[in-house]
VEXMILUM-523527 format. One line per 8 residues: number of its first residue (from 1); their letters; for each residue x, y, z of C-alpha. Coordinates in nm, 2 decimals. Each point is the difference from the previous one (the first is absolute). Last residue first. Layout:
NUM	a	X:Y:Z; ...
This chain:
503	xxxxxxxx	0.06:7.77:-2.95; -0.09:-0.09:-0.35; 0.29:-0.17:-0.18; -0.21:-0.23:-0.22; 0.11:-0.30:0.19; -0.12:0.14:0.33; 0.20:0.21:0.25; -0.05:-0.04:0.37
495	xxxxxxxx	0.21:0.20:0.25; -0.27:0.19:0.19; -0.28:-0.24:-0.09; -0.01:-0.18:0.34; 0.01:0.34:0.20; 0.28:0.03:0.25; 0.16:0.30:-0.17; -0.32:0.20:-0.02
487	xxxxxxxx	-0.13:-0.08:0.35; 0.33:0.09:0.17; 0.01:0.32:-0.20; -0.33:0.11:0.14; 0.12:-0.09:0.35; 0.32:0.20:-0.03; -0.16:0.32:-0.13; -0.11:0.14:0.33
479	xxxxxxxx	0.34:-0.06:0.17; 0.20:0.12:-0.30; -0.17:0.34:-0.01; 0.14:0.13:-0.33; 0.11:0.36:0.01; -0.10:0.29:-0.24; -0.17:0.18:0.29; -0.23:-0.30:0.04
471	xxxxxxxx	0.00:-0.31:-0.20; -0.19:-0.32:0.11; -0.30:0.07:-0.21; 0.23:0.00:-0.30; 0.07:-0.37:0.03; -0.31:-0.12:-0.19; 0.18:-0.26:-0.22; -0.06:0.18:-0.33
463	xxxxxxxx	0.00:0.34:0.15; 0.34:-0.03:0.16; 0.15:-0.14:-0.32; -0.15:0.27:-0.22; 0.13:0.27:0.22; 0.33:-0.17:0.05; 0.07:0.00:-0.38; 0.05:-0.28:-0.23
455	xxxxxxxx	-0.34:0.01:-0.16; 0.02:0.38:-0.06; 0.30:-0.03:-0.22; 0.20:0.31:-0.09; -0.20:0.26:0.19; -0.06:-0.23:0.29; 0.37:-0.03:0.05; 0.14:-0.35:0.07
447	xxxxxxxx	0.00:-0.21:0.32; 0.33:-0.17:0.08; -0.10:-0.15:0.34; 0.25:0.20:0.19; -0.08:0.32:-0.19; -0.36:-0.01:0.05; 0.04:-0.11:0.36; 0.23:0.31:0.07
439	xxxxxxxx	-0.25:0.22:-0.18; -0.29:-0.14:0.22; 0.18:0.08:0.33; 0.00:-0.29:0.24; -0.22:-0.07:0.33; 0.01:-0.26:0.26; 0.28:-0.21:-0.14; 0.13:-0.37:0.02
431	xxxxxxxx	-0.31:-0.20:-0.07; -0.13:0.24:-0.25; 0.33:-0.03:-0.19; -0.05:-0.38:-0.06; -0.36:0.06:-0.13; 0.13:0.27:-0.22; 0.26:-0.23:-0.14; -0.27:-0.27:-0.08
423	xxxxxxxx	-0.22:0.25:-0.16; 0.28:0.15:-0.22; 0.11:-0.36:-0.10; -0.35:-0.07:-0.11; -0.03:0.32:-0.19; 0.35:-0.07:-0.17; -0.08:-0.34:-0.14; -0.24:-0.01:-0.28
415	xxxxxxxx	-0.03:0.33:-0.18; 0.33:0.17:0.08; 0.21:-0.31:0.02; -0.11:-0.12:-0.34; 0.05:0.35:-0.16; 0.34:0.04:0.17; 0.11:-0.33:-0.17; -0.16:0.11:-0.32
407	xxxxxxxx	0.28:0.25:-0.05; 0.26:-0.27:-0.06; 0.23:0.19:-0.23; -0.13:0.34:0.12; 0.12:-0.04:0.36; -0.08:0.34:0.17; -0.31:-0.11:0.20; 0.18:-0.32:0.08
399	xxxxxxxx	0.21:0.17:0.26; -0.30:0.14:0.18; -0.13:-0.35:0.05; 0.36:-0.10:0.12; -0.02:0.27:0.26; -0.35:-0.11:0.10; 0.12:-0.35:0.07; 0.30:0.10:0.18
391	xxxxxxxx	-0.20:0.20:0.27; -0.28:-0.27:-0.01; 0.22:-0.27:0.15; -0.27:-0.26:0.09; 0.25:-0.29:-0.01; -0.20:-0.19:-0.26; -0.09:0.30:-0.20; 0.34:0.15:0.01
383	xxxxxxxx	0.17:-0.32:-0.10; -0.22:-0.04:-0.30; 0.07:0.36:-0.11; 0.37:-0.08:0.01; -0.06:-0.24:-0.29; -0.13:0.29:-0.21; 0.29:0.21:0.10; 0.25:-0.28:-0.12
375	xxxxxxxx	-0.20:-0.02:-0.32; 0.04:0.37:-0.07; 0.37:-0.03:0.07; 0.02:-0.29:-0.24; -0.16:0.22:-0.25; 0.25:0.27:0.05; 0.27:-0.25:-0.07; -0.17:-0.09:-0.33
367	xxxxxxxx	0.07:0.34:-0.14; 0.25:-0.11:-0.26; -0.03:-0.38:-0.06; 0.01:-0.27:0.27; 0.19:-0.33:0.05; 0.33:0.18:0.09; -0.18:0.18:0.28; -0.09:-0.32:0.18
359	xxxxxxxx	-0.33:-0.03:0.17; -0.13:-0.30:-0.19; 0.04:-0.27:0.27; -0.10:0.23:0.27; -0.30:0.12:-0.21; -0.13:-0.36:-0.04; 0.05:-0.07:0.37; -0.20:0.30:0.10
351	xxxxxxxx	-0.28:-0.11:-0.24; -0.04:-0.31:0.21; -0.04:0.22:0.31; -0.26:0.21:-0.18; -0.20:-0.33:-0.07; 0.00:-0.09:0.36; -0.13:0.34:0.10; -0.32:-0.02:-0.20
343	xxxxxxxx	-0.18:0.27:0.19; -0.23:0.07:-0.30; 0.10:0.37:-0.02; 0.37:-0.09:0.08; 0.00:-0.25:-0.28; -0.11:0.27:-0.24; 0.29:0.22:0.13; 0.25:-0.28:-0.08
335	xxxxxxxx	-0.17:-0.05:-0.35; 0.03:0.37:-0.08; 0.38:0.01:0.08; 0.04:-0.33:-0.21; -0.19:0.18:-0.27; 0.27:0.26:-0.03; 0.28:-0.25:0.03; -0.15:-0.20:-0.29
327	xxxxxxxx	-0.01:0.33:-0.20; 0.38:0.02:0.02; 0.06:-0.37:-0.05; 0.13:-0.20:0.32; 0.28:-0.23:-0.06; -0.01:-0.32:0.21; -0.11:-0.19:-0.32; 0.32:0.10:-0.19
319	xxxxxxxx	-0.11:0.10:-0.34; 0.01:-0.27:-0.29; -0.23:0.21:-0.21; -0.28:-0.27:-0.01; 0.05:-0.09:0.37; 0.00:0.36:0.12; -0.31:0.08:-0.20; -0.18:-0.30:0.12
311	xxxxxxxx	0.06:0.10:0.37; -0.12:0.35:-0.07; -0.32:-0.14:-0.17; -0.07:-0.22:0.30; 0.02:0.28:0.25; -0.20:0.21:-0.23; -0.29:-0.24:0.02; -0.03:0.05:0.38
303	xxxxxxxx	0.04:0.39:-0.04; -0.30:-0.01:-0.24; -0.24:-0.20:0.20; 0.09:0.19:0.31; -0.06:0.33:-0.16; -0.35:-0.12:-0.12; -0.08:-0.07:0.37; 0.15:0.31:0.14
295	xxxxxxxx	-0.21:0.23:-0.20; 0.06:0.34:0.15; -0.02:0.19:-0.33; 0.37:0.10:0.01; 0.09:-0.37:0.09; -0.20:-0.13:-0.29; 0.17:0.25:-0.24; 0.34:-0.12:0.12
287	xxxxxxxx	-0.09:-0.37:-0.04; -0.15:0.06:-0.35; 0.32:0.18:-0.10; 0.22:-0.29:0.13; -0.22:-0.27:-0.16; 0.01:0.17:-0.34; 0.38:0.07:0.01; 0.07:-0.36:0.09
279	xxxxxxxx	-0.21:-0.12:-0.29; 0.19:0.23:-0.23; 0.33:-0.13:0.13; -0.10:-0.36:-0.11; -0.22:-0.28:0.10; -0.27:-0.04:-0.28; -0.18:-0.35:0.04; -0.28:0.10:-0.24
271	xxxxxxxx	-0.26:-0.06:0.26; 0.18:0.20:0.25; 0.08:0.30:-0.21; -0.38:0.03:-0.10; -0.10:-0.01:0.36; 0.25:0.25:0.12; -0.13:0.24:-0.27; -0.37:-0.07:0.12
263	xxxxxxxx	0.11:0.06:0.36; 0.15:0.33:-0.12; -0.32:0.11:-0.16; -0.22:-0.08:0.29; 0.24:0.18:0.25; 0.02:0.30:-0.23; -0.37:0.03:-0.01; -0.07:-0.07:0.36
255	xxxxxxxx	0.27:0.27:0.08; -0.20:0.27:-0.16; 0.10:0.17:-0.31; 0.17:0.36:0.04; 0.07:0.07:-0.35; 0.38:0.03:0.02; 0.11:-0.27:0.24; -0.27:-0.26:-0.06
247	xxxxxxxx	-0.05:0.07:-0.38; 0.39:-0.01:-0.03; 0.02:-0.33:0.17; -0.27:-0.15:-0.22; 0.18:0.10:-0.32; 0.35:-0.08:0.11; -0.10:-0.35:0.11; -0.22:-0.05:-0.30
239	xxxxxxxx	0.29:0.07:-0.23; 0.21:-0.27:0.17; -0.30:-0.25:0.00; -0.04:0.05:-0.36; 0.36:-0.11:-0.07; -0.03:-0.28:0.24; -0.30:-0.17:-0.16; -0.36:0.08:0.11
231	xxxxxxxx	-0.25:-0.28:0.10; -0.36:0.01:-0.11; 0.05:-0.16:-0.34; 0.23:-0.25:0.15; -0.29:-0.13:0.22; 0.12:-0.11:0.34; -0.10:-0.35:0.13; -0.30:0.01:0.22
223	xxxxxxxx	-0.12:0.18:0.33; 0.24:0.31:-0.03; -0.06:0.29:0.21; -0.09:0.30:-0.19; 0.20:0.32:-0.03; -0.13:0.26:-0.23; 0.20:0.07:-0.32; 0.16:0.34:-0.11
215	xxxxxxxx	0.27:0.01:-0.27; -0.19:-0.25:-0.23; 0.21:-0.18:-0.26; -0.10:-0.36:0.09; 0.20:-0.29:-0.15; 0.17:-0.16:0.30; 0.21:-0.31:-0.03; -0.11:-0.22:0.28
207	xxxxxxxx	0.28:-0.19:0.20; -0.02:-0.38:-0.01; -0.16:-0.17:0.29; 0.08:-0.35:-0.14; -0.34:-0.11:0.10; -0.16:0.19:-0.28; 0.21:-0.18:-0.26; -0.11:-0.35:0.12
199	xxxxxxxx	0.31:-0.20:0.12; 0.13:-0.27:-0.23; 0.02:-0.35:0.12; 0.25:-0.19:-0.21; 0.11:-0.36:-0.03; -0.31:-0.16:0.17; -0.12:-0.17:-0.32; -0.36:0.08:0.08
191	xxxxxxxx	0.07:0.37:0.00; -0.16:0.18:0.28; -0.36:0.11:-0.01; -0.10:0.33:-0.16; -0.06:0.37:0.06; 0.10:-0.01:0.37; -0.14:0.29:0.20; 0.04:-0.17:0.35
183	xxxxxxxx	-0.37:-0.08:0.04; -0.01:-0.14:-0.36; 0.27:-0.25:0.11; -0.23:-0.15:0.25; -0.29:-0.01:-0.23; 0.19:-0.16:-0.28; 0.17:-0.25:0.23; -0.34:-0.10:0.13
175	xxxxxxxx	-0.12:-0.07:-0.35; 0.29:-0.21:-0.10; 0.00:-0.22:0.30; 0.29:-0.02:0.25; -0.19:0.18:0.27; -0.27:-0.29:-0.01; 0.25:-0.25:0.14; 0.28:-0.22:-0.14
167	xxxxxxxx	0.18:-0.18:0.28; 0.38:0.05:0.02; 0.19:-0.33:-0.01; 0.32:-0.03:0.20; -0.19:-0.14:0.31; -0.16:-0.28:-0.21; -0.34:-0.07:0.14; -0.07:-0.27:0.26
159	xxxxxxxx	-0.28:-0.24:-0.13; -0.22:-0.12:0.29; -0.32:0.01:-0.21; -0.11:0.34:0.13; 0.31:0.16:-0.13; -0.06:-0.15:-0.34; -0.36:0.13:0.01; 0.12:0.35:0.09
151	xxxxxxxx	0.25:0.00:-0.29; -0.28:-0.11:-0.24; -0.20:0.30:0.10; 0.28:0.24:-0.05; 0.06:-0.16:-0.34; -0.36:0.06:-0.09; 0.01:0.36:0.12; 0.30:0.06:-0.24
143	xxxxxxxx	-0.19:-0.16:-0.28; -0.30:0.23:0.07; 0.24:0.31:-0.02; 0.13:-0.08:-0.34; 0.36:-0.12:-0.02; 0.28:0.25:0.05; 0.21:-0.24:0.20; -0.03:-0.26:-0.25
135	xxxxxxxx	0.13:0.24:-0.27; 0.27:0.10:0.23; 0.12:-0.35:0.04; -0.01:-0.06:-0.37; 0.20:0.31:-0.08; 0.27:-0.06:0.27; 0.07:-0.36:-0.12; 0.28:0.10:-0.25
127	xxxxxxxx	0.14:0.24:0.25; 0.00:-0.25:0.27; 0.19:-0.25:-0.22; 0.25:0.25:-0.10; 0.08:0.08:0.37; 0.22:0.28:0.10; -0.20:0.32:-0.12; -0.34:-0.17:0.06
119	xxxxxxxx	0.09:-0.07:0.37; 0.14:0.36:0.03; -0.35:0.14:-0.04; -0.04:0.28:-0.24; -0.06:0.38:0.01; 0.21:0.13:-0.29; 0.23:0.31:0.05; 0.30:-0.20:0.11
111	xxxxxxxx	0.29:0.25:0.02; -0.22:0.25:0.20; 0.00:-0.24:0.30; -0.19:0.16:0.28; -0.31:0.10:-0.19; 0.05:-0.30:-0.23; -0.06:-0.24:0.30; 0.24:-0.29:0.07
103	xxxxxxxx	-0.01:-0.37:0.09; 0.34:-0.16:0.09; -0.11:-0.09:0.36; -0.34:-0.07:-0.12; 0.10:-0.31:-0.21; -0.34:-0.10:-0.13; -0.12:-0.36:0.07; -0.20:0.07:0.31
95	xxxxxxxx	-0.21:0.28:-0.15; 0.02:-0.15:-0.34; -0.37:-0.10:-0.07; 0.00:0.20:-0.32; -0.30:0.21:0.09; 0.11:0.04:0.37; 0.35:0.11:-0.11; -0.12:0.23:-0.26
87	xxxxxxxx	-0.26:0.16:0.24; 0.28:0.06:0.25; 0.22:0.16:-0.26; -0.30:0.23:-0.11; -0.05:0.12:0.36; 0.38:0.07:0.04; 0.01:0.20:-0.32; -0.31:0.21:0.09
79	xxxxxxxx	0.11:0.07:0.34; 0.34:0.11:-0.13; -0.13:0.23:-0.28; -0.22:0.18:0.26; 0.30:0.03:0.23; 0.20:0.15:-0.29; -0.24:0.30:-0.02; 0.00:0.05:0.38
71	xxxxxxxx	0.38:0.00:0.00; 0.20:-0.31:0.10; 0.20:-0.03:0.32; -0.26:-0.21:0.18; -0.03:-0.23:-0.30; 0.32:-0.18:0.12; -0.17:-0.10:0.32; -0.30:-0.12:-0.20
63	xxxxxxxx	0.22:-0.21:-0.21; 0.18:-0.15:0.29; -0.33:-0.12:0.15; -0.12:-0.14:-0.33; 0.32:-0.19:-0.07; 0.02:-0.13:0.35; -0.35:-0.14:-0.02; 0.09:-0.16:-0.33
55	xxxxxxxx	0.31:-0.16:0.15; -0.20:-0.13:0.29; -0.25:-0.18:-0.23; -0.35:0.13:0.00; -0.26:-0.21:0.18; -0.19:0.30:0.14; -0.06:0.19:-0.32; -0.07:-0.33:-0.20
47	xxxxxxxx	-0.28:-0.09:0.23; -0.06:-0.24:0.29; -0.15:0.23:0.27; 0.19:-0.15:0.29; -0.32:-0.09:0.20; -0.21:-0.10:-0.30; 0.29:-0.21:-0.14; 0.03:-0.18:0.34
39	xxxxxxxx	-0.37:-0.08:-0.04; 0.04:-0.14:-0.35; 0.30:-0.21:0.10; -0.20:-0.14:0.29; -0.29:-0.07:-0.24; 0.23:-0.18:-0.24; 0.15:-0.21:0.28; -0.35:-0.12:0.10
31	xxxxxxxx	-0.19:0.12:0.30; -0.16:-0.30:0.18; -0.36:-0.07:-0.04; -0.29:-0.07:0.24; -0.17:0.32:-0.11; -0.24:-0.02:0.30; 0.27:-0.11:0.24; 0.24:0.27:-0.11
23	xxxxxxxx	-0.26:0.28:0.04; -0.07:-0.13:0.35; 0.36:0.03:0.09; 0.01:0.35:-0.12; -0.30:0.10:0.22; 0.16:-0.18:0.29; 0.33:0.19:-0.05; -0.20:0.33:-0.03
15	xxxxxxxx	-0.19:-0.08:0.32; 0.32:-0.10:0.18; 0.17:0.33:-0.11; -0.29:0.21:0.14; 0.00:-0.20:0.33; 0.37:0.08:0.06; 0.24:-0.30:-0.02; 0.14:-0.18:0.30
7	xxxxxxx	0.32:-0.19:-0.09; 0.05:-0.32:0.20; 0.37:-0.09:0.03; 0.08:-0.37:0.07; 0.34:-0.08:0.15; -0.12:0.02:0.36; -0.29:-0.24:-0.06
């Protein structure tokens, strides 16, 4: 008795066991080996995808890793080629016979432009039998269903299927292939011989050659392939750039007009794969106009694309990648201030490393040293904001008033950042003083003259934030204004900026 172990099962388990036992007694049959094989197939999902050889799994995995370095256009071609290769292997029943270790894709091996299985390249017998195998795999749909039923009957009769044989299912039929390939824009099925699988023209993402001659064209988001009759070639785009910019500068057209026209020019450049100095000029001009019009969202789109264009220009002209182009320095200043507005301090720290690696005088042209000084001042603004050093902050703000090469830095600071820093500085000052003369505060916080710019004056600032009630005898009562400033700087939306740049 000591060696016997009695396991006590829960009541629910005993009921299930009794129920199963009763079912066995009613059937009074034992499961055959064929049924066991069928049940195991249901558990493991016996299919061609889950019974691939290890070499094929490694081939697919390595192919996707290599595809990570491809462009968006090349990834489309890669997906198409890999899909067709799998279909060829299934149709010719060579999934286990093909040498996947030596298999290649044309997208990675330009020397072999044809998409073909290695098995048919190395085996004359396989090449001779390939057409008949494909013909059988492309049988009508009803024949495929009949084969599937026969396969099920063989399993039920204790027959174990060959592991190297791929079952033919409905997805191998001609009609299913047509419907599936139609979803991916294919014009025809693959060649029955398996020697060459040409990619449809519209899937090659070839650049459009524009034929339109209009200097003005409204921007419309593309929902289908671009029509060459509605796309302008480079020569027309250059004339359109001068024409549209002249109407905006000289005739006083609104920003909505210039923004619409420049987005249309950018779109025509993109669909034609034009990436040259003119493209850089278009994006730089659009970015500056967007900043002048307080459109931070459009500016961010332009400056993101400019980073790619600058990198491409250096690679094409064999320029040191650490060298900063003159206009690249200007937009780097704007980007630093933009990151300050969005409080993206981690990105600013990355930019510091870029400048450190590029800050050599022998890498720049004449005047670039001044740009590096501007950038160092822009980086110093970050330290002032983090440390609460409003004295240095407003000194740098006054410095950028006289910088013409990067005049939009002062513009960004003035309309998006200075008011917040003035409120934070006044809140700090109100904790240390009882009263302060208004002229002293105006000088300390770099307020301008109301005659030159009313929006940058103390009078407008005090009226906007209701601080004038705390002024008597031209002195600010810090004690009475402290609570009001506390409510402003601690408000949830005090430092929030949405994607469109609205404070």
